[in-house]
C-alpha positions as CSV (number, residue, x, y, z in Angstrom):
1,M,117.3,54.9,95.8
2,N,120.3,56.5,97.5
3,Q,120.3,60.1,98.7
4,R,122.7,61.3,96.0
5,L,120.4,60.0,93.2
6,A,117.3,61.4,94.9
7,D,119.0,64.8,95.1
8,I,120.0,64.7,91.4
9,L,116.4,63.8,90.4
10,L,114.9,66.5,92.6
11,E,117.3,69.1,91.2
12,S,117.0,68.1,87.6
13,F,113.2,67.7,87.4
14,P,112.3,71.5,87.5
15,R,115.1,72.2,85.0
16,I,113.9,69.6,82.5
17,F,110.2,70.4,83.1
18,T,110.9,74.2,82.6
19,Q,112.8,73.5,79.4
20,G,109.9,71.5,78.2
21,L,107.6,74.5,78.8
22,L,110.0,77.0,77.3
23,M,111.2,75.0,74.3
24,T,109.5,71.6,73.7
25,I,105.9,73.0,73.9
26,P,106.5,76.1,71.8
27,L,108.4,74.0,69.3
28,T,105.4,71.6,69.1
29,V,102.7,74.3,68.9
30,L,104.5,76.4,66.2
31,S,105.3,73.3,64.2
32,F,101.8,71.8,64.4
33,A,100.1,75.1,63.6
34,L,102.2,75.5,60.5
35,A,101.6,71.8,59.7
36,L,97.8,72.3,59.8
37,V,98.1,75.2,57.3
38,I,100.2,73.1,55.0
39,A,97.8,70.2,55.4
40,M,94.7,72.3,54.6
41,L,96.3,73.8,51.5
42,C,97.5,70.4,50.3
43,A,94.1,68.7,50.9
44,M,92.1,71.4,49.2
45,I,94.5,71.4,46.2
46,Q,94.0,67.6,45.9
47,I,90.2,67.9,46.3
48,A,90.0,70.7,43.7
49,N,92.2,68.7,41.4
50,V,94.3,71.7,40.4
51,K,96.4,70.5,37.5
52,G,100.2,70.7,38.1
53,L,99.7,71.6,41.7
54,R,98.0,68.3,42.5
55,Q,101.0,66.4,41.2
56,A,103.4,68.6,43.1
57,V,101.4,68.0,46.3
58,R,101.4,64.2,45.7
59,F,105.2,64.3,45.1
60,Y,105.7,66.3,48.4
61,I,103.6,63.8,50.4
62,W,105.3,60.8,48.8
63,L,108.8,62.3,49.5
64,I,108.1,63.3,53.1
65,R,106.3,60.1,54.1
66,G,109.0,58.0,52.5
67,T,112.0,59.4,54.3
68,P,112.8,59.4,58.1
69,L,112.2,62.5,60.1
70,L,115.8,62.4,61.5
71,V,117.2,62.3,58.0
72,Q,115.1,65.3,57.1
73,L,116.4,67.2,60.0
74,Y,120.0,66.4,59.1
75,L,119.4,67.3,55.4
76,V,118.1,70.8,56.3
77,Y,120.3,71.7,59.2
78,F,123.6,70.1,58.1
79,G,123.1,69.7,54.4
80,L,121.7,73.1,53.3
81,P,124.8,75.0,54.5
82,D,126.7,73.3,51.6
83,L,124.4,75.3,49.3
84,G,124.9,78.5,51.3
85,I,121.6,78.3,53.2
86,V,122.1,78.4,57.0
87,L,119.2,78.1,59.3
88,P,119.3,78.5,63.1
89,A,118.5,75.3,65.0
90,F,115.1,76.3,66.3
91,P,113.6,77.7,63.1
92,C,115.1,74.7,61.2
93,A,113.3,72.3,63.6
94,V,110.0,74.1,63.3
95,L,110.3,74.0,59.5
96,V,111.2,70.3,59.3
97,F,108.6,69.2,61.8
98,A,105.9,71.3,60.1
99,L,106.7,69.9,56.6
100,N,106.9,66.4,58.0
101,E,103.7,66.5,59.9
102,G,101.9,68.5,57.2
103,A,102.3,65.6,54.8
104,Y,100.6,63.2,57.2
105,C,97.9,65.6,58.2
106,A,97.2,66.5,54.6
107,E,96.1,62.9,54.0
108,T,94.0,63.0,57.2
109,M,92.3,66.2,56.0
110,R,91.8,64.9,52.5
111,A,90.1,61.8,53.7
112,A,87.9,63.8,56.1
113,I,86.8,66.2,53.4
114,E,86.0,63.3,51.0
115,S,83.9,61.8,53.8
116,V,81.5,64.7,53.5
117,P,78.7,64.0,51.0
118,K,79.4,65.6,47.6
119,G,75.8,66.8,47.5
120,Q,76.7,69.5,50.1
121,L,79.3,71.0,47.9
122,E,76.7,71.1,45.1
123,A,74.2,72.7,47.4
124,G,76.7,75.4,48.2
125,Y,77.0,76.2,44.5
126,C,73.3,76.3,44.2
127,V,72.9,79.1,46.7
128,G,75.6,81.1,45.0
129,M,78.6,80.3,47.1
130,S,82.1,80.0,45.5
131,Y,84.2,76.9,46.0
132,F,86.2,78.5,48.8
133,Q,83.1,79.8,50.5
134,T,81.4,76.4,50.4
135,M,84.6,74.7,51.7
136,R,84.9,77.3,54.6
137,R,81.3,77.4,55.6
138,I,80.0,73.9,54.9
139,I,82.6,71.3,54.1
140,L,85.5,72.1,56.4
141,P,83.5,72.4,59.7
142,Q,82.2,68.9,59.1
143,A,85.5,67.5,57.9
144,F,87.2,68.9,61.0
145,R,84.9,67.0,63.3
146,T,85.9,63.8,61.5
147,A,89.6,64.7,61.5
148,F,89.8,65.9,65.1
149,P,90.8,62.5,66.7
150,P,93.5,61.6,64.2
151,L,94.9,65.2,64.2
152,S,95.0,65.0,68.0
153,N,97.0,61.8,67.8
154,S,99.4,63.5,65.4
155,L,99.9,66.3,67.9
156,I,100.7,63.7,70.6
157,S,103.2,62.0,68.3
158,M,104.8,65.4,67.5
159,I,105.4,66.1,71.2
160,K,107.4,62.9,71.4
161,D,109.2,63.5,68.1
162,T,110.5,66.9,69.2
163,S,113.1,64.9,71.2
164,L,114.9,64.4,67.8
165,A,115.6,68.1,67.7
166,A,118.4,67.5,70.2
167,N,120.3,66.1,67.3
168,I,120.5,69.5,65.7
169,T,121.4,71.3,69.0
170,V,117.9,72.5,69.9
171,A,118.1,72.7,73.7
172,E,114.7,71.1,74.4
173,M,114.1,69.0,77.5
174,F,115.7,65.7,76.2
175,M,119.0,67.5,75.5
176,T,118.7,69.0,79.0
177,A,118.4,65.5,80.4
178,Q,121.4,64.4,78.3
179,R,123.5,67.1,79.7
180,V,122.6,66.3,83.3
181,A,123.2,62.6,82.6
182,G,126.6,63.3,81.1
183,R,127.6,65.2,84.2
184,T,126.2,62.8,86.8
185,Y,126.4,59.5,85.0
186,E,122.9,58.6,86.2
187,H,121.6,57.8,82.7
188,L,118.8,55.3,83.6
189,A,117.2,57.5,86.3
190,L,117.4,60.7,84.3
191,Y,116.1,59.3,81.1
192,A,113.3,57.7,83.0
193,E,112.5,61.1,84.5
194,V,112.4,62.8,81.2
195,A,110.1,60.0,79.9
196,V,107.7,60.7,82.8
197,I,107.7,64.4,81.8
198,Y,106.9,63.5,78.2
199,L,104.1,61.2,79.6
200,I,102.7,64.1,81.6
201,F,102.6,66.4,78.5
202,C,101.0,63.7,76.4
203,T,98.4,62.9,79.1
204,V,97.3,66.5,79.2
205,I,96.8,66.5,75.5
206,T,94.9,63.2,75.7
207,R,92.6,64.7,78.3
208,L,92.1,67.8,76.1
209,Q,91.4,65.5,73.1
210,A,88.7,63.7,75.1
211,F,87.1,67.0,76.1
212,G,87.2,68.2,72.5
213,E,85.6,65.1,71.2
214,K,82.8,65.3,73.8
215,R,82.1,69.0,72.7
216,L,82.1,68.0,69.1
217,A,79.7,65.1,69.8
218,R,77.3,67.5,71.6
219,M,77.5,69.9,68.6
220,N,76.7,67.1,66.2
221,G,73.7,66.2,68.4
222,G,72.5,69.8,68.3
223,D,72.8,69.9,64.6
224,V,70.7,66.8,64.3
225,I,68.0,68.3,66.5
226,R,67.9,71.6,64.6
227,A,67.7,69.7,61.3
């Protein structure tokens, strides 16, 4: 590695990393938090078998899972202005990522809820709880333990998918790397550098996932002992 390339990488690393902290991570956190809300609502509507709404949810999941994320970004950011609806780049990215991830997480949550024995829902009714009280106090805590690993994997995937936001002018860390590469013509080294930064972020989430799974496993053990 020559001195010029080393200087470029040393200068660009804090810029790209900082942009990741200020843009990529907030974009991921906001999108995933909204996606979880969407997923919970969609899963509960399907489990409750609400007529009309259940078909609408199934259509939403079918539509989102059957179309590419990049196309969805373009449709909302570049397509909606034709209808007079203009969204700033960052809110547009949050909305599209949330809707996209919410469809996948909805199926994860639905499967996790269905894995809880139906007798526990009936037991909640027997002690006078409503449907939503039973779901909140009995079913969802158990379902979340089952869903935690796949939801964590979805979060990791979303961190990487945020690089697509550069296509709608969101100045996240991949766009920052593109700008530096366009100025210095050191594409290989700079894209490798931004790949390392993505790897760092995903590794942190992976460690947190492992810690969370251990905590949940200990909680499950405690529940067995108390039972």
